[in-house]
N, C-alpha and C positions, 0 to 999 in steps of 0.2 A: 462872575455873574452877580448882578445886584438885583435883589428882590425886595419889594415892598409888601409887607403883610398888614392886613387890616382886621381888627377884632372889634366887636361892639361892646365888649365888657370893659369896665374900668380897669386901669392898670393894676395888676397884682391880684385881681378878684375875678372869680367866675371861671367856669369850665372852658369857655371860648378863649379867654386870655391864656389860660394854662396850656391849652392844646397848641395854640399858635406859637407861644413862647418855647414850648418843649420841642416842637418841630423845627423851629428856627435854630435851636441849639444843636439838634441833630444834623441839620444841613450845614452848619458851620464846619463840621468835621469833613464835609465834602467840598469845602472851599467856596461855599455860597455866602455872600455878604447880605445879611438881612437887616432891614429896619422895620420895626413893628409899631404901628399906630394903634393906640388904645385910648379909650375915653378917660377923661380927667377924674381923679379920685375926689377932688374938691373943686368948687367953682372958682374961676379966676380968668383973667383976660390974657395972661401971657402964656406962651408955649413952654412946656417943660420937656427937657430931654434928660434921660438917665441911662446908665448902663446897668442892666440886670443880668448878672452872670454872663457877661460877654455879648449880650444882645442890646442894641440901641432901641430904647422904648421912648416914643414921643407922644405926649398928650397935648392936644390942641386947646387953645383958649376956649372956655365954655362957661356960660353963666346959668345954664338951664338946670332944673332940679335933678337930683340924683337918679330918680326913676327914669327920666328921659335919657340922661347920659349913659347909664349902665345898660339901658335897653337898646342903644343904638338908634334913638329916635330924635336926638337933638339937632335942630336945623343949624345951630351955630357950629356944632362939630362937623356936620356934613360940609358946610361952606369952607371951614378951615382945611379939611382934608382935600377937597377939590383943588384949593389953591396949592397945597403941598404937592399933590401928585403932578400938577401942571408945571411946577417950578423945579422939580427934581427929576433927573433922568434915571429911570429904572428899566431893566430888561423885562420884568414880569411883575404882575400884581397878583397876590394870593389873598383872597378874601375869605374870612371864616364866618360861615352862615350868611344870611341874606338881608339882614336888617339895613335900613337906608344908609347909616353911617359907614357901612361896609360896601354895599352893592352899588350905590350911586357913584362914588368916586371910582370904583373899579370899572364899572360900565363906561363911564366917561373916558377913562384912560384907554379903554379898548376902542371905542368908537371915534374919539376925536384925535387921539395921538398914536394909535396903532400898537399899544402895549398889550401883550397877551395877558389874559385873565383866567386864573384858575379859581374855581369856587369850591370851597370845602363845605361838606354837608355832614354835620355831626349830631344833629337832633332832628326829629320829626316835629316841625312846628305847626303844620297844618292839620287837616282832618285826621282824626285818630291819634294825634299827638298832643303837643302842648296846647293847641287850640281848645281841647276839651277841658283844660284846667281854668280857662278864663271865665269870669263871672261878671254879670251886669252888662248894660248896653255898651260901655267903652270896651270891655273885654271881648264882647261879641264882634265889634268892629275890628279890633286888633286881630282877632282870630281869622276873620275873613281876609284881611290884608296879608297876614302871614301865609295863609293857604295858597292864595293866588301868586303872590310875589315870590314865595319860596320856589315854586315850580318854574316860574318865568326866569328867575336869575340863573338857576342851574342849567336850564336849557340854552340860555343865551351865552354862557361863558365858553371859552375856547377848550377848557378841560375841567375835570372835576376830581377832587379827592373826597373819599367817603370813609366813614369810621366803621361801617358794618356791612355785612353781606346784604342785609335788608335794604339799606340805602343805596348800595351798589345796584341792586335790581331796579330800584325806583329811578335812578338817574339814567340807566340804560333805556328804560321805558320812555324817557323824555327825548330820546334820540341822540344822546351823546355817544359818539363812536367808542367801542370797547378799548381801542388803543389810546383814548384820551381820558380814561377812567383809571384812577389809582386808589386802591384801598390802603389806607394808613390807619391802623387800629390804635391802640393805646400802648405807649412804651414807658420805660422807666428812666428816671434821672438818677442813675446809680452813684454819681459823684456827690449828690446832695443828700439823698436818703440812703443810709447804710445800716446794716444790722448792728445793733448795739446791745450791751449787756442788760438783760431784763431787770435784774435786781437793782443795778445801779440807777437806771432810769426811774424805777418805781420809787426809790428813796428820794430822788431829786424832785419828783412831782407829788410826793406824799401818797402814793398808791400802796395799799397793803400788800406785803410780799406774798401772803398766803392766798390772796384773792384769785379767782378765775376771771381773767380780764378779757373783755371784748372791746374792739375799737371800731368806730364807724366815723368816717370823715366825709366831707363834701358839702355842696351848696344846694343841690336839687331837692325839693320837698316832695317829690312824687310818690315815695314809698314810706312816708312817715307813719301812716296808719298800720301798714304791715309790720314795721319795726316795733311799734307800740304793742300790738297784739302778740308778737313773738316774745317780747320782754315779759308779758304777763305769764305766759307758759313757762318761761325760764325761771321766774321767781318761785314758782311752785316746786320745781324739781331741783333747783340749785340756788339755795339762799346766799351762797358765797359769790355769786356772779356779780360782776361790776362792769358797766358799760361806760367807756370814755368816748366823748363826742367832740369833734372839732368841725369848724366850718359854719356856714350860715344857718344850718339846721340845729346847731347845738342848743341854742336858747329856746326855740319853740318846743323841741322834743323834751328837753329837761323840764320845762314848765308843765307840759302835758303829763309827763311821768309823775311829777310831784302831785298833780291834781288827782291822779289815779292811785295815790298812796304808795307809789313805788320809788319815792325820791331817793332812798338809800342805794338804789341800784345804779344810779347815773351820776357822772360828773361831766359837766360841760365846760370846755376850754375856750369856746368862741372861735373867732378867726385866728388861727395860729400862723405866724410867718412861715413860709414854705421851708426855709432853711432850718427851722426848729421842728417841723412836722415829724421827722424821723424819730425824734426822742419820744414823742407821744406814742407813735406806732410801736416802738420797742417795748413799751410797758405791757403790751397785749399778748395774750396767748393765741387768739383767733381774731381775724379781721372780718367784719361783716359787710356784705354787699347784697342787700335784699333787692329783688327785682320782681314785682308782680308781672304776670303773663298778660301783656297787652302791647299793642303796636308801639306806643311811646317808648317802652323799655326794650322791645325787640330791636328797635332802631338804634338804641344808645349803646355806648361802650364807655362807662364812666372812667374818668381820669384816675380815680382812686385805685383802680385795678393795678396800674403800673407802680403806684406808690407802695401798695401792699407787697407786690413782688419784690421791690427793691429793699423793703424792710426785712425780708426773709421770714415772713410769717404766713401760716396757712390761711386760706380764704374760704369762708362759708357763703355760698350764693345759691341761686336757683336755676332751674332749667329754662332760662329765658334768654333768647338771643345768642350772640356769639360768646359772651362772657362765660356762661355755663359750659359751653363746649370746650373752651380753652382750659378751664379749671379741671374738668374731668379728664380730658385727653392728656394733659401734662402732669396730672396727679399732684397738683399744688393746693388742694383743698377738698372740700366736700360740696356736693351739689344735691339739692333737695327740691321737692315740689314747691311751687310758689304758694304755700299755704302755711299760716303761722305755726300751727302745732307741729307739722312735719319739719318745718325749718328749725324750730326750737329743739326738736329731738336730734336732728343732725348736728346742730351746734354742740349739744351735750355730748354726743359721741366723740367729737374732737376734743372737747375739754377734758374728757375722762381718759384720754390716751396721749400723754405728753410725748412719748417716743414717736408716735405717728406725726404729731404736730411738728416735732423737730425735723423729721425726715422731709415732710412737705415743705417746711420753711427753707431747707437747704436747696431743694429743687427749685423753689420759687426764686431765690436769689440767683441761682445759676441761669435760670431763664431770663431774668432781668439783665444779666450781664452779657447775654448772647442774642438770641433771636428777638427778644422784646426790649432790647436797648433802643433808644431813639436813633442812634447812629445806624443800626441795622434796618430799622423799619422805614427810614426815609430814603434808603438807597434807590428803590424804584421811583420815588418822587423826584429825586435828582435827575434820573434818566428822563422822566417826563418833562421836566424843566428844559433839559437840553434839546429834546425833540421840539418843544414849542418855540423856543427863542430862534428867530430867523425864519419862521414859517409864516404863511399867510393866515389871516384870521379865519376861524372856522365859520362856515355858513350855518348859523343856528336855526333851529325850528322855532319861529316866532309864534 
C-alpha cells in the first residue's frame, strides 16, 4: 500500500511534522510505503527529497516567507502539492490538520481522482483552542478561517484519526461514522531515544552532577506562563533545581526567567536535532509537561510525552486531558492540579525520592517499548487503511 502524508509544518520542525513522520515510521513496520510532504525549511525553487530515518520526505519549491510556509498557508506550496498528488499514484492520502497546504491537495485527490482521504486532528484550532491565542485583526481573521475550515475538512474526509478522546467526540459530532474514526495517541521512537547514563550525559553537556534537573521540551507556547510561575515556587524550596529547555520555547522562556531574576535556574539549548534529544533528556531527573486546564490542552496530547517515556524518566504533569490519565494509570510519573504552587510541590516530591523516580522511569521505558510504541499504536490505523482502500467515497455531511 502506498500512502501520501501531508503536513503543514516545515520539514523537521513542529508537532505536526513530528507526528506524521512518527506515524509513518510505525506504519513502515506493517508494510506501508509512505511519502511525507512537508513545507520547505528555507526558500527555494527546486524540490528537495531526503530520507529521514527510512521515510521519504519531500519539500516543494517555495519562495514565500517562513511564517506562511510553516503555517501551511503558502499558495506556492499548495500549487506544488496539487501537481505532485496528480502526477503520482497513491492508494490513500493522510493529511495532518486542516491548513490549506494539507487539506486542499487532499480534498482535490478525493474529489477529482477518487483517492481516499484520512484527516488527522491533533490540535483544537478553532473556538476554545488556538484561535483564542490570536491577536490583532489578521489573527482574528485567521482564527475565523481555522474555526470553520477545521470542522469542514474533518467532516468532508473519508475517515479521521484523532489524538485524544476530546477530539474523538468532536469528530463523531460532525457525522463521521465510528468505524471510520481511529484514535492514535502519542507513541515513542525507542530506537532513536534510549535511556542513557545520567552522569555521563551531564558531563558531556556541562550539567552539574549534584543538581536536581528538570527537562522541558517542545515548540508550543501555550503554557509558558504556568511554567514560569512554577519555577518561582521551585526556586524558593529547592535552590539546587535546574531546568533544561529544548525546542522553540527555550529562548523565550530563558529570556523571561532571566528578567525575573531566576536566570541561574535555566539552560536553553534551542532546537536540538531529534537524534540528539535523548542525550538532553538523560541529564534530567524529572520531565515536565505542564498543561493548564482549558479546552486547548484537553484536546492535545503533546509529542514530548512519547519522548519522555522512551528516555526512561518520570513525568510531572497535570490532571488535564488524556495525558494525566495515562501518567496516573500507568504509574510513570506524578499528576498534580493545574496550579503552579501545587505543581511545584508535586515536582519536589519526585525530586526528593530518587528510588521512586527510578522505578517510574523503568515503567516508562517498558511502556514505550510495548503499548506506546508507534508500531503498536498504528496497528488499528493500518486496519483502517485496509478498510478504506477499494471502498467507495464516504458521503460527507457538507
